[in-house]
N, C-alpha and C positions, 0 to 999 in steps of 0.2 A: 015636697022635696021629691021629684022624681028619681026613676033606680037607679039612674044615669049617672047623677049628680052623685047621688050618697058614694055610689063604688066608687068615682074620681076619686072619693071629699077621702074615702077607709083606701086608696092604694097608696097618697101621697103622706100620711100616715107613717109607712113605713121608708118614707127615704132622708135618712140618715147618713151627713157628711156627700160625697162624691164619692166615685173611681173614675173619674173620663173631665174635664170642662170641655164645654161648645161657647163655639168664639162666631163672630156675628162680624169675617172682615170691614167689612166696611167703616163702623166706625166702633169696632171694636173692647166689644163687649161680650166677656164669658159670663155662660151662664154654667146650673151644676145639671146634671141627668132629671134628679124631680120636676127645674121646671121644662126639660125638655119634652120630661111625660106627661108636661101641663099643657101645651104648649100645644105637645098631636095631638091629643085623645082630646084636646075642650076647641081644638083648632081654633089658638087664640095666640100667635108666635105673632099679629101682631100686638098684641103686652109687653111683650120683653121689647119688640122694637123702638115703637111706643116712648116702653119708663125709660127706656136707653139713651132716647136723642133728649125729652125733659133735664136728666140726669144731669146728661155733658154738658149744660145752656148756664 
């Protein structure tokens, strides 16, 4: 496992609860600080969007 993946996994452990909810306006999906952090550092915002669309079907 490369260093970047280890660092991301390590930092994700510190996200418990949330201070703020974020929302995708078009599909009205809300998500937490931890998921926002993951989507930014791993560049996988598509994962939130895709999972939200599938869950709402």
